[in-house]
Backbone as numpy.savetxt, mean C-alpha at the origin, in Angstrom:
# Nx Ny Nz CAx CAy CAz Cx Cy Cz
67.85 -36.94 54.35 67.29 -36.62 55.46 66.81 -35.42 55.61
67.83 -34.28 55.80 68.09 -33.81 56.60 67.36 -32.40 55.45
67.54 -32.89 54.31 67.09 -32.01 53.30 65.33 -31.75 53.21
65.08 -32.63 53.55 63.25 -32.57 53.55 63.37 -32.31 54.57
63.30 -32.31 55.64 63.64 -31.71 56.86 63.32 -30.49 57.22
64.33 -29.51 56.26 64.51 -28.48 56.47 62.98 -27.74 55.85
62.42 -28.63 54.47 61.47 -27.95 53.40 59.97 -28.89 53.92
60.05 -28.31 55.30 58.54 -29.04 55.69 57.51 -28.22 55.03
57.56 -26.55 55.21 56.50 -25.72 54.49 56.30 -26.43 52.91
57.21 -27.18 52.38 56.30 -27.38 50.84 55.45 -28.32 50.51
54.74 -28.11 49.92 53.39 -29.01 49.56 53.56 -29.48 48.29
53.26 -30.54 48.28 53.05 -31.13 46.69 51.16 -30.81 46.55
50.95 -30.59 45.33 49.51 -30.82 45.25 49.27 -31.52 43.84
48.41 -32.89 44.29 48.64 -33.95 43.44 47.04 -33.58 42.90
46.59 -34.20 41.42 45.76 -34.46 40.61 45.35 -35.67 40.31
44.21 -35.75 40.61 43.56 -37.09 40.42 43.53 -37.53 39.13
43.14 -38.53 38.74 42.86 -39.09 37.17 41.24 -38.91 36.38
40.46 -38.86 38.36 39.48 -39.03 38.05 38.25 -37.46 37.86
37.42 -37.42 36.51 37.09 -36.57 36.14 35.68 -36.14 37.55
35.42 -37.11 37.86 34.09 -36.57 38.56 34.36 -35.10 39.67
33.54 -34.58 40.13 33.15 -33.58 41.31 33.92 -34.14 42.23
34.53 -32.96 42.95 34.85 -33.41 44.48 33.96 -33.18 45.20
32.55 -32.89 45.32 31.63 -32.86 45.87 30.88 -34.22 45.54
29.95 -34.52 46.60 29.44 -35.99 46.88 28.48 -35.47 45.89
28.20 -35.78 44.76 26.90 -35.28 43.73 26.82 -36.62 42.99
25.31 -36.73 42.66 25.19 -37.97 41.69 25.11 -37.63 40.14
25.40 -38.62 39.20 25.29 -38.32 38.62 24.33 -37.46 37.57
23.01 -37.86 37.85 22.19 -36.47 37.17 22.27 -35.55 37.52
23.45 -35.10 38.11 23.89 -33.64 38.68 24.51 -32.79 37.58
24.08 -31.67 37.19 24.95 -30.64 35.90 26.60 -30.32 36.98
26.89 -30.36 38.05 28.00 -30.25 38.61 28.73 -31.86 39.01
28.05 -32.91 37.86 28.99 -34.38 38.42 30.15 -34.30 37.39
30.37 -33.43 36.37 31.27 -33.49 35.65 31.97 -31.94 35.70
32.92 -31.59 35.98 33.15 -30.17 36.12 33.53 -29.24 34.92
33.44 -28.80 34.50 33.40 -27.94 33.03 34.16 -26.86 33.62
35.35 -26.28 33.02 36.07 -25.29 33.17 35.41 -24.26 32.53
35.13 -22.77 33.41 34.07 -21.92 33.14 34.88 -20.67 32.59
34.59 -19.13 31.81 35.62 -18.26 31.74 35.71 -17.37 32.48
36.99 -16.58 32.66 36.54 -15.74 34.02 35.57 -14.79 33.80
35.38 -14.10 32.72 34.24 -13.11 32.83 33.00 -13.58 32.56
32.00 -13.40 33.12 30.57 -14.01 32.76 30.34 -13.75 31.02
29.71 -15.15 30.78 28.83 -14.68 29.38 27.91 -13.60 29.50
27.31 -13.20 28.44 26.20 -12.52 28.25 24.99 -13.72 28.01
23.96 -13.30 28.44 22.87 -13.96 28.21 22.51 -13.81 26.94
22.20 -14.99 26.06 21.91 -15.23 25.24 20.33 -14.51 24.93
20.35 -13.75 23.42 18.92 -13.02 23.48 17.45 -14.18 23.25
16.64 -14.10 23.45 15.74 -14.87 23.14 15.06 -14.62 21.84
14.78 -16.08 21.38 14.36 -16.05 20.15 12.78 -16.19 19.94
12.06 -14.99 19.54 10.69 -15.26 19.34 10.83 -15.66 17.91
9.59 -16.49 18.09 9.30 -17.46 16.87 7.67 -15.85 16.71
7.58 -16.56 15.12 6.82 -15.54 14.64 7.00 -14.46 14.18
5.74 -13.89 13.60 6.24 -12.04 13.87 4.74 -11.40 14.27
5.16 -10.30 14.33 2.92 -9.63 15.20 2.74 -8.92 14.11
1.51 -9.14 13.77 0.57 -7.78 12.95 1.16 -6.46 13.29
0.52 -5.97 11.91 1.18 -4.56 11.63 -0.25 -4.09 12.61
0.17 -3.20 13.75 -0.55 -2.73 14.30 -1.81 -1.94 13.82
-2.92 -1.65 13.94 -3.58 -1.16 13.20 -3.97 0.40 13.64
-4.69 1.22 12.32 -4.46 2.80 12.56 -5.83 3.01 13.32
-6.25 3.25 13.85 -7.27 3.46 14.94 -7.53 4.86 14.44
-6.83 5.84 14.47 -7.35 7.63 14.12 -7.04 7.60 12.52
-7.47 7.34 11.67 -6.85 7.38 10.45 -6.99 8.87 9.74
-6.80 9.23 8.91 -6.80 11.07 8.49 -8.22 11.34 7.79
-8.74 10.24 7.21 -10.01 10.23 6.80 -11.22 9.93 7.99
-10.94 9.59 9.03 -11.67 10.06 9.81 -11.65 10.08 11.15
-11.38 11.85 11.00 -11.13 12.53 11.97 -12.34 13.27 13.17
-13.73 12.41 12.91 -14.61 12.52 13.72 -14.63 11.71 14.88
-13.75 10.26 14.59 -13.96 9.34 15.42 -14.14 10.00 17.65
-12.92 10.67 17.53 -12.96 11.13 19.43 -14.42 12.25 19.77
-15.42 12.42 18.96 -16.60 13.23 18.75 -17.48 12.14 19.69
-18.15 12.89 20.17 -19.27 12.30 20.86 -20.63 11.93 20.01
-20.30 12.23 18.66 -21.38 11.93 17.86 -20.94 10.44 17.09
-19.76 10.35 17.26 -19.38 8.94 16.83 -19.78 7.87 17.73
-19.24 8.61 19.09 -19.44 7.13 20.30 -20.72 7.01 20.37
-21.77 8.12 20.33 -23.11 7.86 20.15 -23.81 6.93 18.89
-23.26 6.95 17.76 -23.45 5.76 16.89 -22.66 4.41 16.96
-21.36 4.61 17.45 -20.68 3.37 17.49 -21.54 2.38 18.73
-21.84 2.82 19.65 -22.28 2.58 21.29 -23.60 2.95 21.04
-24.90 2.44 20.69 -26.04 3.74 20.92 -27.16 2.99 22.35
-27.74 3.61 22.70 -28.48 3.69 23.41 -29.85 2.58 23.15
-30.01 1.88 23.91 -31.33 0.95 23.61 -32.51 2.02 23.14
-32.84 1.24 22.05 -34.30 2.15 21.87 -35.51 2.35 22.41
-35.53 1.13 22.89 -36.99 1.19 24.17 -36.39 1.04 25.83
-36.31 2.11 26.33 -35.79 1.53 27.69 -37.19 1.25 28.57
-37.20 -0.20 29.19 -38.82 -0.60 29.41 -37.54 -0.92 31.05
-39.03 -0.19 32.17 -38.67 -0.44 33.28 -38.78 -2.26 33.88
-37.51 -2.75 34.73 -37.78 -4.08 35.05 -38.66 -4.31 36.05
-39.36 -5.12 36.09 -40.21 -5.42 37.40 -39.89 -6.07 38.26
-39.60 -5.95 39.84 -38.80 -6.54 40.76 -39.10 -8.35 41.09
-40.87 -8.42 40.68 -41.51 -9.36 40.90 -41.22 -10.52 39.84
-40.30 -9.55 38.01 -40.26 -11.03 37.50 -39.52 -11.80 37.78
-39.37 -13.09 36.98 -38.66 -14.76 37.47 -37.61 -14.03 36.89
-37.06 -13.45 35.65 -35.74 -13.35 35.51 -35.23 -11.59 35.86
-36.17 -11.18 36.59 -35.70 -9.53 36.86 -34.59 -9.59 36.74
-33.39 -10.12 37.77 -32.29 -9.87 38.09 -31.10 -10.38 36.78
-31.57 -11.02 35.96 -30.83 -11.23 34.70 -30.78 -10.51 33.53
-31.58 -9.63 33.91 -32.44 -8.28 33.36 -31.45 -7.33 33.15
-31.61 -7.39 34.89 -30.92 -5.94 35.41 -28.97 -6.06 34.70
-28.96 -7.56 34.93 -27.77 -7.73 35.20 -26.87 -7.27 33.63
-27.96 -8.01 33.02 -27.68 -7.65 31.35 -27.35 -6.09 30.74
-28.32 -5.32 31.11 -28.31 -3.78 31.37 -27.26 -3.18 31.89
-26.58 -3.07 33.03 -25.08 -3.06 33.77 -24.39 -3.44 32.99
-24.21 -4.70 32.28 -23.29 -5.30 31.63 -22.93 -4.37 30.36
-24.38 -3.94 29.57 -24.13 -3.18 28.09 -23.34 -1.72 29.39
-24.07 -0.83 29.98 -23.91 0.28 30.53 -22.03 0.47 30.84
-21.87 -0.41 31.04 -20.54 -0.78 31.38 -19.83 -0.83 30.06
-20.60 -1.57 29.22 -19.53 -1.77 27.52 -19.21 -0.05 27.53
-20.50 0.17 27.40 -20.70 1.78 26.61 -19.70 2.53 27.38
-19.48 2.44 28.70 -18.41 3.49 29.22 -17.21 2.97 29.15
-16.53 1.74 29.25 -15.56 1.47 28.87 -15.31 2.11 27.22
-16.20 1.76 26.41 -15.48 2.40 25.11 -15.42 3.30 24.95
-16.05 4.05 25.24 -15.99 5.52 25.63 -14.67 6.19 25.98
-14.07 5.78 27.32 -13.34 5.98 27.75 -12.15 5.32 27.30
-12.50 4.19 26.89 -10.74 3.81 25.68 -10.30 4.69 24.57
-11.53 4.96 23.80 -11.42 5.78 22.87 -10.75 6.90 22.64
-11.32 7.64 24.24 -10.73 9.14 24.48 -9.28 8.91 24.98
-9.14 8.13 25.94 -7.70 7.94 26.28 -6.83 7.35 25.32
-7.01 6.44 24.16 -5.97 6.22 22.89 -5.85 7.40 21.95
-6.75 8.44 21.93 -6.64 9.52 21.16 -5.64 10.26 22.33
-6.13 10.51 23.59 -4.90 11.40 23.92 -3.78 10.80 24.09
-3.73 9.52 23.91 -1.97 9.01 24.25 -1.49 8.77 22.01
-2.06 8.96 21.48 -1.69 9.23 20.33 -1.21 10.66 20.27
-2.04 11.58 20.35 -1.35 13.05 20.29 -0.77 13.17 21.20
-0.09 12.85 22.67 0.84 12.95 23.19 2.00 12.36 22.54
1.95 11.38 22.26 3.23 10.31 21.20 3.34 11.25 20.54
2.33 11.45 19.31 2.82 12.90 17.95 3.34 13.80 18.37
2.97 14.80 19.72 3.92 15.82 20.14 5.02 15.41 20.85
5.07 14.29 21.09 6.72 13.76 21.46 7.76 13.76 20.22
7.14 13.02 19.14 7.80 12.57 18.19 7.89 14.21 17.31
6.95 14.73 17.44 7.55 15.98 16.87 8.71 16.96 17.16
8.36 17.15 18.74 9.19 17.69 19.51 10.98 17.31 19.24
10.77 15.18 19.43 12.38 15.13 19.01 12.68 15.36 17.62
11.61 14.93 16.80 12.14 15.64 15.33 12.89 17.21 15.02
12.04 18.32 15.89 12.87 19.37 15.91 13.79 19.66 16.52
14.26 18.90 17.61 14.99 19.19 18.26 16.34 18.41 17.26
16.19 17.21 16.72 17.29 16.74 16.22 17.51 17.55 15.11
16.39 18.37 14.23 16.82 19.06 13.09 17.51 19.93 13.04
17.34 20.79 14.47 18.13 22.50 15.22 19.21 21.91 15.39
19.94 20.65 16.14 21.14 20.31 16.34 21.77 20.17 15.01
20.98 19.15 14.29 21.87 19.16 12.48 22.35 20.37 12.09
21.17 21.12 12.19 21.51 22.57 11.57 22.27 23.68 12.23
22.43 23.62 13.46 23.82 23.98 14.41 24.83 23.09 13.94
25.24 21.86 14.01 26.29 21.39 13.47 27.06 21.89 12.27
25.81 21.99 11.18 26.30 22.38 9.95 26.72 23.73 9.45
26.55 24.65 10.08 26.40 26.21 10.07 27.77 26.72 11.15
28.28 25.71 12.27 29.30 25.75 13.21 30.51 25.95 12.31
31.40 27.04 12.97 32.84 27.22 11.98 33.60 25.98 12.74
35.01 26.07 11.65 35.59 25.10 12.05 36.28 25.51 13.26
36.80 24.41 13.96 37.91 24.26 15.43 38.96 24.93 14.62
39.28 26.02 16.13 40.60 26.24 15.68 42.00 25.67 15.48
42.55 24.03 16.11 43.34 23.43 15.76 43.27 23.35 13.86
41.94 22.77 13.40 41.80 22.55 12.56 41.79 23.98 11.35
41.96 24.78 11.56 42.15 26.27 11.12 43.88 26.39 10.95
44.30 26.33 12.14 45.83 26.76 12.15 46.41 25.71 11.33
46.09 24.56 11.38 46.95 23.40 11.11 46.60 22.81 9.47
45.66 23.47 9.07 45.19 23.09 7.47 46.33 24.01 6.34
47.06 23.04 5.58 47.84 23.65 4.86 47.28 24.88 3.94
48.23 25.45 3.01 48.07 27.09 2.76 47.15 26.77 1.21
45.85 26.93 1.29 44.44 26.87 0.19 43.97 28.39 0.15
43.58 28.64 -1.07 42.95 29.79 -1.23 41.79 29.33 -1.21
41.23 30.32 0.03 39.38 30.62 0.62 38.67 29.65 -0.84
38.93 30.48 -2.32 37.65 30.01 -2.61 37.83 28.54 -3.24
39.18 27.94 -3.21 39.43 26.88 -3.43 38.13 25.80 -2.29
38.10 25.97 -1.10 37.68 25.60 0.40 35.87 24.92 -0.48
35.46 24.31 0.11 34.24 23.52 -0.21 33.45 24.30 0.79
32.62 24.74 0.32 31.36 25.88 0.82 29.68 24.67 1.30
29.57 24.77 2.27 28.35 24.38 3.32 27.32 25.12 2.76
26.82 24.85 1.68 25.65 25.57 0.84 24.37 24.34 1.02
23.13 24.43 0.74 22.08 23.29 0.81 21.95 22.98 -0.76
22.18 23.73 -1.46 22.04 23.70 -3.07 23.55 23.64 -3.86
24.07 22.93 -4.41 25.26 23.18 -5.02 24.87 23.96 -6.44
25.98 25.39 -6.46 25.35 26.21 -7.58 26.09 25.60 -8.92
25.01 26.06 -10.07 25.11 25.17 -10.90 25.01 26.38 -12.46
25.71 26.15 -13.23 25.47 27.29 -14.30 24.69 26.82 -15.08
23.43 28.20 -15.63 22.33 27.99 -16.48 21.49 27.45 -15.30
20.88 27.87 -14.39 20.05 27.31 -13.77 19.00 27.84 -14.03
18.61 28.92 -14.25 17.35 29.90 -14.69 16.72 28.97 -15.98
18.13 28.76 -16.50 17.47 28.64 -18.57 16.96 27.22 -18.21
17.51 26.06 -17.18 17.21 25.08 -16.91 15.56 25.14 -16.06
15.68 25.45 -15.81 13.92 25.79 -15.07 12.90 26.24 -15.89
13.42 27.29 -16.86 12.49 27.80 -17.39 12.17 26.74 -18.63
13.02 26.21 -19.08 12.56 24.91 -20.03 12.07 23.94 -19.51
12.35 23.52 -17.95 11.39 22.66 -17.68 10.22 23.08 -17.44
9.67 24.33 -16.86 8.30 24.47 -16.91 7.53 24.67 -18.18
8.33 25.37 -19.32 7.49 25.19 -20.43 7.43 23.62 -21.20
8.21 22.80 -20.75 8.00 21.07 -21.15 6.57 20.34 -20.01
6.78 21.22 -18.95 5.58 20.75 -18.27 4.11 21.59 -18.67
4.04 22.86 -18.91 2.98 23.04 -19.33 2.79 22.52 -20.77
3.60 22.43 -21.44 3.10 21.55 -23.09 2.76 20.23 -22.95
3.15 19.68 -21.71 2.35 18.46 -21.83 0.88 18.16 -21.20
0.98 19.48 -20.41 -0.64 19.85 -19.26 -1.46 19.88 -20.35
-0.82 20.79 -21.83 -2.01 21.14 -22.83 -2.27 20.28 -23.97
-1.21 19.09 -23.54 -1.73 18.13 -24.37 -2.12 17.11 -24.21
-2.42 17.03 -22.80 -2.99 16.04 -21.96 -4.54 16.54 -22.16
-4.48 17.85 -22.16 -5.88 18.34 -22.19 -6.31 18.29 -23.26
-5.51 17.99 -24.26 -6.37 18.20 -25.74 -7.03 16.76 -26.12
-5.99 15.91 -25.67 -6.49 14.38 -25.61 -7.63 13.75 -24.75
-7.92 14.81 -23.74 -8.97 14.28 -22.74 -10.25 15.26 -23.62
-10.31 16.33 -24.15 -11.29 16.70 -24.75 -11.80 15.80 -25.61
-10.65 15.56 -26.45 -10.90 14.32 -27.67 -11.05 13.23 -27.56
-11.27 12.94 -26.16 -11.94 11.43 -25.79 -12.87 11.74 -25.29
-13.25 12.62 -24.39 -15.01 13.14 -24.12 -16.10 13.49 -25.70
-15.13 14.02 -26.61 -16.15 14.79 -27.71 -16.04 13.04 -28.51
-15.15 11.76 -28.70 -15.66 10.70 -29.20 -16.76 10.38 -28.46
-16.48 10.21 -27.48 -17.55 9.53 -26.24 -18.89 10.13 -26.42
-19.02 11.37 -26.69 -20.18 12.21 -27.16 -20.88 11.56 -28.50
-20.06 11.38 -29.22 -20.76 10.93 -30.50 -21.12 9.38 -30.80
-20.04 8.51 -29.88 -20.08 7.29 -29.83 -21.80 6.80 -29.06
-21.91 8.22 -28.49 -23.02 8.20 -27.50 -24.33 7.42 -27.81
-24.25 8.24 -29.15 -25.83 8.15 -29.72 -25.72 6.59 -30.34
-25.38 5.90 -30.57 -25.24 3.78 -30.44 -25.66 3.22 -29.13
-25.27 3.72 -27.96 -25.33 3.41 -26.55 -26.85 2.97 -26.15
-26.94 1.64 -25.68 -28.37 1.56 -25.12 -28.41 1.77 -23.44
-29.51 2.56 -23.36 -29.64 3.56 -21.99 -30.97 3.09 -21.61
-31.76 2.58 -22.36 -33.15 2.45 -21.64 -33.44 0.84 -22.04
-34.43 0.19 -21.34 -35.06 -1.12 -21.15 -35.57 -1.10 -22.77
-36.26 0.14 -23.23 -36.99 0.03 -24.48 -35.74 -0.41 -25.40
-34.93 0.12 -25.34 -33.82 0.37 -26.40 -33.40 -1.26 -26.64
-32.89 -1.69 -25.32 -32.80 -3.67 -25.46 -33.53 -4.04 -25.85
-34.47 -3.58 -25.57 -35.64 -4.71 -25.85 -35.64 -4.77 -27.21
-35.60 -3.94 -28.10 -35.64 -3.56 -29.18 -34.34 -4.10 -30.39
-33.49 -3.86 -29.52 -32.26 -4.45 -29.91 -32.43 -6.10 -29.82
-32.78 -6.16 -29.03 -33.01 -8.20 -29.16 -34.01 -8.16 -29.66
-35.03 -7.94 -30.15 -36.42 -8.40 -31.06 -35.68 -8.58 -32.49
-34.74 -7.11 -32.32 -34.19 -7.31 -33.80 -33.11 -8.32 -34.23
-32.13 -8.86 -33.24 -31.26 -9.88 -33.38 -32.04 -11.38 -33.11
-32.91 -11.57 -32.40 -33.62 -12.33 -32.24 -34.86 -12.46 -31.96
-35.25 -12.13 -33.51 -36.88 -11.84 -33.74 -37.59 -13.59 -33.61
-39.14 -13.42 -32.83 -39.79 -14.25 -33.04 -40.35 -14.95 -34.80
-39.68 -16.35 -34.47 -39.97 -16.63 -35.94 -39.25 -16.94 -36.75
-39.24 -16.57 -38.04 -38.40 -16.69 -39.20 -37.70 -15.29 -39.17
-35.95 -15.42 -39.29 -35.40 -13.89 -39.17 -34.87 -14.16 -40.76
-35.19 -13.05 -41.65 -34.82 -12.78 -42.50 -33.22 -13.04 -42.73
-32.09 -12.57 -41.56 -30.78 -12.43 -42.21 -30.39 -13.81 -41.87
-31.18 -14.91 -40.98 -30.51 -16.23 -40.95 -30.83 -17.13 -42.13
-31.78 -16.20 -43.64 -31.96 -17.38 -44.33 -30.97 -17.52 -45.28
-31.10 -18.76 -45.70 -29.77 -19.25 -46.90 -30.41 -20.07 -48.35
-29.69 -20.45 -49.35 -30.47 -20.49 -50.45 -30.65 -22.17 -50.25
-29.93 -23.10 -49.08 -30.44 -24.25 -48.71 -31.59 -24.32 -47.95
-32.00 -23.61 -46.95 -32.45 -23.56 -46.02 -33.18 -22.34 -45.78
-34.77 -22.94 -45.99 -35.67 -20.87 -46.64 -36.11 -21.00 -45.12
-36.18 -21.36 -43.87 -36.63 -21.14 -42.81 -35.64 -20.75 -41.94
-35.99 -19.07 -41.69 -34.51 -18.53 -41.00 -34.70 -18.44 -39.15
-34.87 -19.85 -38.70 -34.81 -19.91 -37.59 -33.71 -20.33 -36.84
-32.38 -20.80 -37.33 -31.21 -20.86 -36.65 -30.11 -20.51 -37.43
-29.06 -19.62 -36.84 -28.04 -18.83 -37.12 -26.76 -19.61 -38.16
-27.51 -21.02 -38.12 -26.34 -22.10 -38.97 -26.59 -22.03 -39.80
-28.30 -22.02 -40.36 -28.47 -21.71 -41.78 -27.81 -21.06 -42.74
-26.73 -20.25 -42.00 -26.37 -19.75 -42.94 -24.70 -19.99 -43.61
-24.80 -20.92 -42.85 -23.65 -21.93 -43.01 -22.57 -22.06 -41.68
-21.06 -22.48 -42.26 -20.54 -22.40 -40.95 -19.64 -21.23 -41.34
-18.80 -20.76 -40.08 -17.94 -19.73 -40.34 -16.73 -19.61 -40.89
-16.43 -18.64 -41.64 -15.00 -18.49 -42.41 -14.28 -18.58 -42.06
-13.22 -19.43 -42.71 -12.02 -19.94 -42.50 -10.84 -19.01 -42.83
-9.76 -19.15 -42.28 -8.82 -18.24 -42.75 -8.22 -17.87 -44.17
-8.15 -19.65 -44.32 -7.34 -19.63 -45.87 -9.07 -19.25 -46.50
-10.12 -19.53 -46.52 -11.32 -18.69 -47.49 -10.79 -17.48 -47.39
-10.80 -16.71 -46.60 -10.34 -14.72 -46.35 -9.67 -14.75 -46.70
-8.50 -15.24 -47.10 -7.32 -15.02 -47.88 -7.36 -15.41 -49.01
-8.13 -16.39 -49.44 -8.47 -16.67 -50.73 -9.27 -15.19 -51.41
-10.25 -14.83 -50.44 -11.49 -13.74 -51.06 -10.62 -12.70 -51.65
-9.65 -12.43 -49.94 -8.97 -10.94 -50.91 -8.05 -10.70 -51.42
-7.67 -12.06 -52.05 -6.90 -11.26 -53.41 -7.70 -11.18 -54.60
-9.28 -11.48 -54.72 -10.20 -11.56 -55.60 -10.06 -9.78 -56.10
-11.03 -9.70 -57.29 -10.90 -8.21 -57.80 -12.24 -7.75 -56.98
-12.80 -8.28 -56.04 -14.41 -7.65 -55.45 -13.42 -7.15 -54.00
-12.98 -8.17 -53.96 -12.72 -7.59 -52.48 -11.71 -6.43 -52.84
-10.69 -6.30 -53.71 -10.10 -5.05 -54.13 -10.45 -4.04 -54.29
-11.98 -3.80 -54.52 -12.39 -2.88 -54.80 -13.49 -2.29 -53.56
-13.32 -3.22 -52.83 -14.07 -3.29 -51.65 -13.43 -2.55 -50.48
-11.61 -2.73 -50.23 -10.80 -2.25 -50.06 -10.60 -0.70 -50.37
-10.35 -0.82 -51.33 -10.13 0.76 -51.96 -11.41 1.58 -51.85
-12.92 1.06 -51.56 -14.07 2.00 -51.33 -13.83 2.38 -49.52
-13.40 1.50 -48.89 -13.13 1.43 -47.31 -11.93 2.86 -47.28
-10.84 2.29 -47.86 -9.51 3.49 -47.79 -10.21 4.61 -47.94
-11.09 4.90 -49.50 -11.62 6.30 -50.02 -12.68 6.99 -48.56
-13.56 6.50 -48.56 -14.35 5.91 -47.43 -13.50 7.23 -46.01
-12.36 6.07 -45.18 -11.80 6.68 -44.17 -11.46 7.79 -44.44
-10.61 8.07 -45.82 -10.41 9.13 -45.60 -10.85 10.56 -46.04
-12.24 10.07 -46.57 -13.24 11.23 -46.39 -13.52 11.65 -44.89
-13.81 10.31 -44.24 -14.06 10.47 -42.83 -13.07 11.75 -42.30
-11.41 11.45 -41.93 -11.06 11.38 -41.82 -10.70 13.41 -42.02
-11.12 13.72 -42.99 -11.12 15.24 -43.93 -12.32 15.78 -42.95
-13.14 15.23 -42.87 -14.47 15.80 -42.14 -14.46 16.47 -41.09
-13.50 15.38 -40.29 -13.10 15.58 -38.95 -12.20 16.46 -38.76
-11.22 16.58 -39.58 -10.31 17.77 -39.64 -11.36 18.90 -39.69
-12.03 19.47 -40.71 -12.55 20.16 -41.07 -13.53 20.70 -40.17
-14.46 20.07 -39.52 -15.32 20.16 -38.49 -14.86 20.14 -37.29
-13.30 19.81 -36.94 -12.47 20.05 -35.89 -13.34 19.37 -34.74
-13.80 17.51 -35.22 -14.19 16.81 -33.90 -14.39 15.91 -34.42
-15.11 14.52 -34.03 -15.30 13.42 -34.44 -17.09 13.44 -35.39
-16.88 12.64 -36.16 -17.87 12.59 -36.84 -18.42 11.18 -36.87
């Protein structure tokens, strides 16, 4: 008993079995159950933004440099063609004056907004250009600065010719020769492209003789293919009336065409076509153009 009397300052901490909070809170409170928390507070999570924003519109493209000008503003928000005076005694005088003031306000807001957006874009472009120029200047300074003294003194013995050189373009053997060869290839390709363009233009000019360019030529071609009454080209042995293209019979099948190609007449026709094609090519080579 004396031992316990001497240890009066000793206290005993008891922990209950209940998980409820010591505070008198109801079950609907988030503090009803004690949840251990970290000593260091957690960072707030980044909110998730659903969807994607559209690409911002280019208000001042390079092809429309006339937007900030007064001519464009006057054309985009024109003044009324007829400026009629409003009679105060008119029943709708107040409404018409309100409409006119709103139109004037819209034109003024359009002009001020367009000029302000143009000034803001100019300021933004200027800021970006200055920032880019400063970064480029800093980069050039870092690339050109000499090595630090501690690196220079602690570097192993290496010949100076073997050290890496900071040059913008790596030196290579035969650079001039490669440049000249590339220039010759480029010139050759340009000449070939120009020659093909001239040949195509000349072919188009020669074939233009058969083009239908006027209504008279179109009417004559339609009359030739679809004449009124009987058509001699559509007349056959079985049907004397040339009023229908089917009077010439059904179209030839692949089997009939292959059978005709093995005949003597077909071989003579093919030989004649080949000879005529060769003569045409020879004439084109002699004259220097399409025939």
